[in-house]
SENUPA-759671 format. One line per 10 residues: number of its first residue (from 1); their letters; for each residue x negated, y, z of C-alpha. Coordinates in pm, whole numbers. Each point is the difference from the previous one (the first is absolute). Example, Ala and Ser with C-alpha at 12.3 -4.5 7.8 and 13.67 -1.06 7.14 Angstrom:
! residues 2
1 = AS = -1230/-450/780 ~ -137/344/-66 .
END
This chain:
! residues 664
1 = MIEQDDFDIS = -26232/7697/9147 ~ -334/-81/166 ~ 159/54/341 ~ 297/-218/-97 ~ -242/-284/-75 ~ -124/26/363 ~ -357/104/-77 ~ -196/162/280 ~ -64/361/-110 ~ -349/95/114 .
11 = SKLHTIVRGE = -1/345/-157 ~ 215/230/-212 ~ -160/244/-243 ~ 179/280/-183 ~ -211/56/-310 ~ 240/91/-283 ~ -25/366/-95 ~ 322/125/-155 ~ -17/174/-333 ~ 38/-284/-252 .
21 = DEAAMVESVG = -278/130/-224 ~ -359/-103/-79 ~ -145/215/278 ~ 235/-152/258 ~ -114/-350/-98 ~ -363/99/48 ~ 75/172/331 ~ 186/-311/122 ~ -302/-218/-74 ~ -225/252/172 .
31 = LALVKLPDVL = 222/16/308 ~ 7/-379/23 ~ -381/-13/-27 ~ -22/240/292 ~ 236/-199/225 ~ -79/-362/-91 ~ -358/-26/141 ~ 121/60/357 ~ 268/-269/-31 ~ -229/-258/-161 .
41 = QRLRPDLVII = -272/65/256 ~ 250/-56/279 ~ 163/-312/-145 ~ -319/-160/-136 ~ 184/-239/-235 ~ -174/-308/-142 ~ 165/64/-335 ~ 232/253/-163 ~ 268/-114/-246 ~ 73/263/-264 .
51 = HGDRFDALAL = 280/-33/-253 ~ 33/141/-348 ~ -103/324/-163 ~ 136/296/194 ~ -219/299/83 ~ 52/-45/376 ~ -138/-354/-36 ~ -313/145/-162 ~ -62/209/313 ~ 18/-311/220 .
61 = ATSAALMNIR = -227/-200/-232 ~ -259/280/-3 ~ 4/31/379 ~ -25/-374/63 ~ -282/-48/-251 ~ -206/284/147 ~ 58/-139/350 ~ -114/-352/-98 ~ 341/-163/42 ~ 94/-289/-226 .
71 = ILHLEGGEVS = 278/71/-249 ~ 249/-237/-165 ~ 169/164/-298 ~ 338/-132/-114 ~ 115/27/-363 ~ -328/125/-144 ~ -113/-55/-358 ~ 329/99/-156 ~ 33/259/-276 ~ 259/276/-29 .
81 = GTIDDSIRHA = 20/366/-95 ~ -42/328/195 ~ -260/66/274 ~ 99/-322/181 ~ -230/-197/-233 ~ -307/193/111 ~ 97/-18/367 ~ 71/-374/-17 ~ -338/-74/-159 ~ -178/232/245 .
91 = ISKLAHYHAC = 149/-191/294 ~ -106/-329/-163 ~ -359/124/-20 ~ 8/90/371 ~ 167/-327/106 ~ -192/-311/112 ~ 281/-249/-75 ~ 286/-10/-248 ~ 340/-169/-15 ~ 136/58/-350 .
101 = CTRRAEQHLI = 332/-88/-160 ~ -73/-124/-353 ~ -264/-192/-191 ~ -65/307/-217 ~ -54/218/310 ~ -249/-259/127 ~ -189/21/-331 ~ 0/380/20 ~ -158/-13/346 ~ -267/-240/-124 .
111 = SMCEDHSRIL = -64/235/-295 ~ -45/280/255 ~ -291/-204/144 ~ 187/-111/313 ~ -122/-325/160 ~ 225/-283/-127 ~ -36/-185/332 ~ 168/291/178 ~ 301/20/-231 ~ 322/-189/83 .
121 = LAGCPSYDKL = 269/-50/-265 ~ 288/14/247 ~ 297/147/-183 ~ 203/299/113 ~ 100/-16/370 ~ 337/165/-74 ~ 89/-298/-222 ~ 9/-215/314 ~ 303/202/103 ~ 141/38/-352 .
131 = LSPHNSEVYL = 4/-373/-76 ~ 145/-109/335 ~ 370/-105/8 ~ 250/289/34 ~ 341/2/163 ~ 248/85/-279 ~ 251/159/239 ~ -263/236/144 ~ -98/147/-337 ~ 359/100/-79 .
141 = DIIKSWLGDD = 18/192/327 ~ -329/171/-81 ~ 123/109/-344 ~ 324/137/143 ~ -181/187/279 ~ -219/188/-249 ~ 225/38/-302 ~ 361/-37/118 ~ 262/-272/16 ~ 95/11/-369 .
151 = VKDHDYIVAL = -345/-87/-136 ~ -40/-353/-133 ~ -300/-229/-24 ~ -223/77/-307 ~ 208/309/-81 ~ -223/277/137 ~ -345/147/-68 ~ -295/54/233 ~ -214/300/-106 ~ -344/76/138 .
161 = QHPVTTDIQH = -236/239/-181 ~ -328/138/142 ~ -221/284/-132 ~ -303/-87/-213 ~ -271/205/169 ~ -222/12/-308 ~ 282/146/-215 ~ 244/167/237 ~ 188/220/-246 ~ 71/-287/-238 .
171 = SIKIYGLMLD = 122/-224/283 ~ 239/276/115 ~ 136/21/-355 ~ 56/-378/-12 ~ 176/15/338 ~ 246/259/-133 ~ 68/-210/-312 ~ 57/-310/216 ~ 257/184/213 ~ 181/123/-312 .
181 = ALVSFNKKTL = 8/-354/-141 ~ 134/-141/329 ~ 276/262/13 ~ 100/-88/-357 ~ -15/-375/70 ~ 272/48/265 ~ -87/-282/240 ~ -35/8/376 ~ -363/79/74 ~ -204/-26/316 .
191 = ILFPNIDAGS = -286/250/-47 ~ -291/25/240 ~ -196/320/48 ~ -351/-4/-151 ~ -304/-61/219 ~ -205/286/144 ~ -260/12/-279 ~ -77/327/-174 ~ 297/99/-217 ~ 271/-158/220 .
201 = KEMVRVMRKK = 126/337/122 ~ 65/110/-360 ~ 178/-329/-74 ~ 232/46/298 ~ 68/352/-125 ~ 105/-147/-337 ~ 229/-249/176 ~ 172/274/199 ~ 28/230/-301 ~ 199/-276/-173 .
211 = SIETHPNFRA = 217/-46/318 ~ -89/-368/22 ~ 48/-13/378 ~ 365/105/-32 ~ 79/-190/-320 ~ 268/-271/59 ~ -200/-267/-186 ~ -320/55/199 ~ -120/-80/348 ~ -334/175/69 .
221 = VKHIPFEQFI = -203/-132/295 ~ -353/50/135 ~ -55/-343/153 ~ 153/-349/6 ~ -132/-278/226 ~ -201/-249/-205 ~ 223/-306/60 ~ 306/196/-106 ~ -179/159/-295 ~ -103/-336/-150 .
231 = QLVCHAGCMI = 361/-117/24 ~ 114/312/-186 ~ -263/-56/-271 ~ 82/-371/-25 ~ 369/61/-74 ~ -29/317/-208 ~ 118/9/-359 ~ -325/179/-84 ~ -290/182/159 ~ -149/311/-163 .
241 = GNSSCGVREA = -302/223/71 ~ -373/-49/35 ~ -38/-163/342 ~ -223/-305/34 ~ 304/-168/152 ~ 150/-16/-349 ~ -292/-196/-147 ~ -74/-208/312 ~ 286/-69/242 ~ 282/26/-255 .
251 = GAFGTPVVNL = -161/-278/-204 ~ 49/-245/287 ~ 378/34/-48 ~ 14/35/-379 ~ 153/346/42 ~ -16/197/-327 ~ -231/303/20 ~ -48/312/-214 ~ -356/121/70 ~ -55/368/-94 .
261 = GTRQTGRETG = -329/168/-89 ~ -358/-105/69 ~ -15/-41/378 ~ 2/-381/-22 ~ -203/-29/-321 ~ -217/-309/27 ~ 212/-179/261 ~ 84/-364/-66 ~ 376/-26/-55 ~ 261/-268/-68 .
271 = ENVLHVRDAD = 243/-3/-289 ~ 255/188/214 ~ -185/331/-57 ~ 76/225/-299 ~ -264/275/-33 ~ 88/352/-116 ~ -354/139/16 ~ 76/299/-224 ~ 316/100/183 ~ 42/327/-185 .
281 = SHNKIYHALQ = 376/7/-56 ~ 328/-59/182 ~ 122/-227/-280 ~ -302/-231/20 ~ 48/-56/375 ~ 379/-38/-41 ~ -49/-263/-273 ~ -244/-192/225 ~ 266/-4/277 ~ 253/-137/-248 .
291 = LQFGKRYPCS = -238/-281/-98 ~ -88/-99/358 ~ 305/63/219 ~ 177/-315/116 ~ -253/-249/-138 ~ -160/-272/212 ~ -351/-129/-61 ~ -191/-304/129 ~ -171/60/332 ~ -368/91/-42 .
301 = KIYGDGNAVP = -273/-127/230 ~ -286/201/-151 ~ -66/169/333 ~ 45/-296/234 ~ 170/-324/97 ~ 120/91/351 ~ -303/-137/189 ~ -235/302/5 ~ 13/65/376 ~ -116/-349/112 .
311 = RIVKFLQSID = -287/18/-251 ~ -110/343/127 ~ 17/-111/365 ~ -214/-305/-80 ~ -246/223/-191 ~ -25/238/297 ~ -71/-290/235 ~ -286/-112/-224 ~ -188/331/27 ~ -316/-39/209 .
321 = LNKPLQKTFC = -35/322/199 ~ -358/-91/88 ~ -116/18/-362 ~ -170/319/-117 ~ 244/279/-80 ~ -198/132/-298 ~ 212/-27/-313 ~ -162/-153/-306 ~ 88/39/-367 ~ -33/-260/-274 .
331 = FPLVKDSISQ = -134/193/-296 ~ -11/-177/-337 ~ -337/-67/-158 ~ -113/293/-214 ~ -269/-21/-266 ~ -272/245/95 ~ -190/-14/-329 ~ 206/274/-167 ~ -32/256/276 ~ -371/-74/46 .
341 = DIDHILEKQS = -95/10/-370 ~ -200/318/-64 ~ 117/13/-363 ~ 361/12/119 ~ -83/285/236 ~ -194/202/-256 ~ 242/-28/-291 ~ 239/237/175 ~ -268/261/64 ~ 14/260/-276 .
351 = ALAVDLGGTN = -129/339/-106 ~ 163/296/-167 ~ -220/92/-299 ~ 17/336/-180 ~ -173/69/-335 ~ -18/359/-126 ~ -86/-4/-369 ~ -11/276/-256 ~ 334/-109/-147 ~ 187/-211/257 .
361 = LRVAIVCSQG = 44/-20/375 ~ 37/-357/121 ~ 82/-157/336 ~ -6/-372/75 ~ 54/-245/286 ~ -299/-234/-10 ~ -25/-309/222 ~ -322/-132/150 ~ -43/-252/-283 ~ -24/279/-258 .
371 = IVVKKYTQPN = 348/-46/-143 ~ 189/314/-97 ~ 336/-72/164 ~ 173/307/-140 ~ -118/298/-205 ~ 145/348/-54 ~ -108/234/-283 ~ 82/367/-63 ~ -162/270/-221 ~ -264/188/199 .
381 = PKTFEPRMQL = 125/358/53 ~ -229/274/-133 ~ -5/209/320 ~ -87/-64/364 ~ 332/38/190 ~ 214/-224/-222 ~ -283/-256/-7 ~ -21/-23/381 ~ 378/-18/33 ~ 14/-282/-252 .
391 = ILKMCENAMQ = -278/-194/175 ~ 187/15/332 ~ 333/-89/-160 ~ -139/-301/-189 ~ -179/-121/314 ~ 322/35/200 ~ 191/-211/-252 ~ -273/-264/7 ~ 1/-8/382 ~ 375/-64/1 .
401 = DAVSLNCRIL = -30/-277/-258 ~ -289/-160/191 ~ 237/-93/284 ~ 230/-203/-226 ~ -302/-151/-177 ~ -136/-123/337 ~ -322/203/-41 ~ -163/158/304 ~ -169/321/-117 ~ -334/43/180 .
411 = GVGVSTGGRV = -95/332/-157 ~ -19/211/-317 ~ -287/0/-249 ~ -31/276/-263 ~ -202/-20/-321 ~ -47/331/-181 ~ -215/150/-273 ~ -265/250/111 ~ -255/31/278 ~ 131/-119/335 .
421 = NPEEGVVLDS = -121/26/359 ~ 133/-335/131 ~ -101/80/357 ~ 247/291/11 ~ 247/-126/-259 ~ -48/316/-207 ~ -20/42/-379 ~ -291/245/-42 ~ 45/66/-371 ~ 163/-179/-289 .
431 = TKLIREWTSV = -24/-64/-371 ~ 166/227/-253 ~ 275/-261/-42 ~ 141/68/349 ~ 62/369/55 ~ 30/180/337 ~ -181/-288/170 ~ -291/168/178 ~ -55/2/380 ~ 315/-209/53 .
441 = DLRTPISDAF = 46/-176/334 ~ 191/-318/-91 ~ -45/-188/326 ~ 180/238/237 ~ 341/42/-172 ~ 32/-370/-84 ~ -110/-112/346 ~ 235/248/170 ~ 293/-111/-217 ~ -36/-376/58 .
451 = HLPVWVDNDG = -210/-26/319 ~ -246/-230/-175 ~ -378/15/-58 ~ -90/139/-345 ~ -312/-58/-213 ~ -90/206/-309 ~ -273/-61/-260 ~ -99/63/-360 ~ 162/-227/-262 ~ -339/-137/-112 .
461 = NCAALAERKF = -92/-96/354 ~ 343/-159/42 ~ -60/-214/-309 ~ -324/-127/157 ~ 181/-75/328 ~ 269/-189/-193 ~ -265/-217/-166 ~ -171/-62/335 ~ 320/-127/162 ~ 200/-155/-285 .
471 = GHGKGVENFV = -222/-22/-312 ~ -337/-108/-134 ~ -182/188/275 ~ 139/-222/277 ~ -298/-139/190 ~ -255/200/-209 ~ -232/216/213 ~ -111/247/-272 ~ 207/89/-304 ~ 117/295/-209 .
481 = TVITGTGIGG = 345/62/-146 ~ 26/220/-310 ~ 343/131/-100 ~ 46/60/-370 ~ 324/185/-53 ~ 109/357/-65 ~ -326/95/173 ~ -297/-203/120 ~ -36/-66/371 ~ -96/-271/241 .
491 = GIIQHNELIH = -110/-113/340 ~ -312/-154/154 ~ -4/-274/263 ~ -345/-25/161 ~ -57/-251/282 ~ 380/-54/14 ~ 63/371/64 ~ 145/266/-229 ~ -245/279/-92 ~ 141/354/31 .
501 = GSTFCGAELG = -315/214/7 ~ -85/299/217 ~ 251/232/-170 ~ 245/-270/-111 ~ -102/4/-367 ~ -180/-334/4 ~ 100/-242/-278 ~ 108/276/-239 ~ -113/-243/-268 ~ 177/176/-283 .
511 = HIMVSLDGPE = -228/300/42 ~ -330/-180/-38 ~ -169/184/-287 ~ -122/-217/-287 ~ -90/289/-235 ~ -137/349/47 ~ 201/158/-276 ~ 302/-224/-38 ~ 367/101/-14 ~ 145/222/270 .
521 = CSCGSQGCIE = 147/-180/302 ~ 301/98/213 ~ -241/61/291 ~ -161/287/-194 ~ -321/-185/-84 ~ -102/-174/-321 ~ -91/-353/-101 ~ 185/-178/284 ~ 126/-357/-47 ~ 356/134/28 .
531 = AYASGLALQR = -62/237/-296 ~ -75/-303/-219 ~ 192/-301/130 ~ 317/121/176 ~ 345/-27/-150 ~ 7/379/-39 ~ -334/-5/-185 ~ 124/-270/-240 ~ 324/195/-50 ~ -203/310/-82 .
541 = EAKKMNDDEL = -198/-189/-266 ~ 318/-159/-138 ~ 159/343/-45 ~ -308/127/-184 ~ 10/-298/-233 ~ 371/43/-57 ~ -47/369/-83 ~ -268/-100/-254 ~ 229/-278/-126 ~ -263/-259/99 .
551 = LKGEGLTTKL = 225/-193/239 ~ 216/-152/-272 ~ -75/-345/-127 ~ 155/-316/-130 ~ 270/-116/246 ~ -12/325/204 ~ 287/245/-24 ~ 25/318/203 ~ 319/199/7 ~ -44/376/-5 .
561 = SEPITAAHLI = 211/37/314 ~ -185/-273/189 ~ -264/121/251 ~ -349/-124/-78 ~ -152/-208/281 ~ -305/-216/66 ~ 209/-300/-106 ~ 4/127/-358 ~ -379/13/-6 ~ -29/-353/142 .
571 = NAARLGNAKA = 251/-137/-253 ~ -189/170/-283 ~ -325/-159/116 ~ 163/-343/13 ~ 121/52/-358 ~ -354/73/-114 ~ -4/382/-4 ~ -376/68/-3 ~ 29/344/162 ~ 220/-139/284 .
581 = VAVLNKASTA = -246/-287/51 ~ -286/249/28 ~ 187/207/262 ~ 74/-309/210 ~ -362/-118/-31 ~ -122/336/121 ~ 245/-5/290 ~ -102/-355/91 ~ -367/94/-13 ~ 55/303/225 .
591 = LGVGIINILH = 187/-214/252 ~ -259/-280/-22 ~ -292/240/53 ~ 178/152/299 ~ 58/-344/152 ~ -367/-92/-59 ~ -94/314/197 ~ 226/-125/281 ~ -165/-343/-11 ~ -346/154/19 .
601 = TLNPSLVILS = 105/223/290 ~ 214/-233/216 ~ -81/-348/-132 ~ 349/-149/62 ~ 69/-366/-74 ~ 332/71/-173 ~ 157/267/-222 ~ 379/-1/-31 ~ 157/188/-290 ~ 352/116/82 .
611 = GVLASIYEEP = 261/201/-187 ~ 172/-10/-339 ~ -328/22/-200 ~ -187/-267/198 ~ 55/-279/-251 ~ -123/226/-285 ~ -330/77/175 ~ -79/-334/169 ~ -198/-172/-279 ~ -191/310/-123 .
621 = VKHLIASRAL = -106/81/359 ~ -120/-357/57 ~ -200/11/-324 ~ -159/334/90 ~ -98/-120/348 ~ -156/-312/-148 ~ -205/203/-249 ~ -93/318/187 ~ 14/-59/379 ~ -304/-99/207 .
631 = LPAQSTKVVT = -47/-374/7 ~ 116/-48/365 ~ 319/198/-75 ~ 86/-194/-315 ~ 151/-282/207 ~ 263/232/149 ~ 344/-144/-57 ~ 252/221/-185 ~ 372/-92/17 ~ 334/158/-79 .
641 = SDLEEPALLG = 237/54/293 ~ 301/-231/38 ~ 190/248/221 ~ 302/165/-158 ~ 35/274/263 ~ -351/81/132 ~ 89/347/132 ~ 304/-122/197 ~ -176/-313/125 ~ -302/208/104 .
651 = AASMVLDYAT = 222/243/189 ~ 169/-295/170 ~ -335/-163/86 ~ -104/304/205 ~ 304/-64/221 ~ -22/-378/10 ~ -375/0/77 ~ -8/278/256 ~ 346/35/157 ~ -68/-234/289 .
661 = RRTY = -317/177/111 ~ 109/353/-99 ~ -344/99/-130 ~ -137/72/-343 .
END
């Protein structure tokens, strides 16, 4: 056809690799890329005109762009299905100038940041031929030459179906259903072979399996000259398939079209097109043929008015070849405040926090602002192996959830009861509440499992770290946190640093002795704060009172089957039980004396009471400090913690404070 139009042929390249599959398409592009540089270097064109969205056109666009040759792309900015969409837009990004067909395509190119001054709304060049006057006698001869003498105007079908390269198997299925529907419809049909895209070989195999080439109602051809083809489409009773011709050229004549599948999804179409996007049955396609065959629609000029070629020629003549070749893009203004705001950056940074308590094992995702995004709780197994397996499993679940929650996990922090070597991430020995928890390396298995840095520390120290980052200790250089719960523990911040001690038993505040012959403590000594003021100590006293029937009082009922806890003692004291009040006063005094010893030793500016018993002890401790501490220490502020999850937040703070510098 190019030779028939009397063009001078400067070079012929054979670049199509047979095979009709995805690999053949890639090999064809590669072969073209190998051969094109030599041709372009020899011809040295001022500009290359590239049409459409075929993969061979992508090879030419790539070569010309890399060789600094100007490119004019025709019919860019349009939207359709299959891989053609990606190729079309890729060529547009390589091209320096654009001649598009529709207003919507022009807007798409502008949205793709192409320079509006280099975009021409020309219309489709083929419409110049389509909308030109046609000789009525010639078209009858064309119809007869392709379909036989007995075929009448508007009483035949043109079928053209191509593979959808992004869903080959489904497009083959639709092709078979279309052929079955055409056989059933029993009209003369001119069917063109599919193009050479991946999947075409299988489609031809389906055609031959159904004996379409020898069927009396079908004429199967590989090529028809364009001028004859448009006459056949113009006078057809219907066109069927998924070719762009059906949604573009056929509209210029008002020819009814049945468009199958998703290959042309997004294309602008006239009212002549009936879409069967989910073409999953013979009956559906057959019914669409019944609705469309023989109708005539108004001519559509969506894709042009017949004057595209003069516009494009004028546009080409306006290009100044002396201007710089460098392509520019027109990016829309983007607010940079969001991406530059440090709070926006940090809110996604998160830690995985693990808290090993005597009763429960807890894991949480904690963001940099101290918010527990999600928490997981399971009973803490009594033995080592099940406990380690559960820790890893719960952490794995949290890591998976963190992705959907948009949390970037920087590391894992572990809070555990017992004496901990934080430098090695090893639990040296533990309390009686956590069995089989001596000489346990926590850092290595967790780090190996998730490839993240891991920090481990004692739960009392973690409570102090939580206060330093998220609580009352924020901005305070020297303070002490005292945990009043099942046991008594705590942490010391001195000159903004956590105190561990030479053998990692610093801040064992619960084991400060306040009496030489007091009650026995869990550590084996006597007279420790924990032996007086811990939840276990109060529970012990409550049980004694209950056994002696001294716990009962007005408004207090205790069922025989109900376990006695510290809460019963506290309730009894609130109801005026003198014995319960005396026990709480003694516990408060022991805790207050211990805290006074801390004040006289460390002289902190703040004491933070944390844990479930903090509110019970706050006022008595303040009163004792005011009456019995040295005068300079009496001004020390005592507050109750506002943090609901000090152990988890402390574990998270180790990660959030140290993850970026990887030191402790």
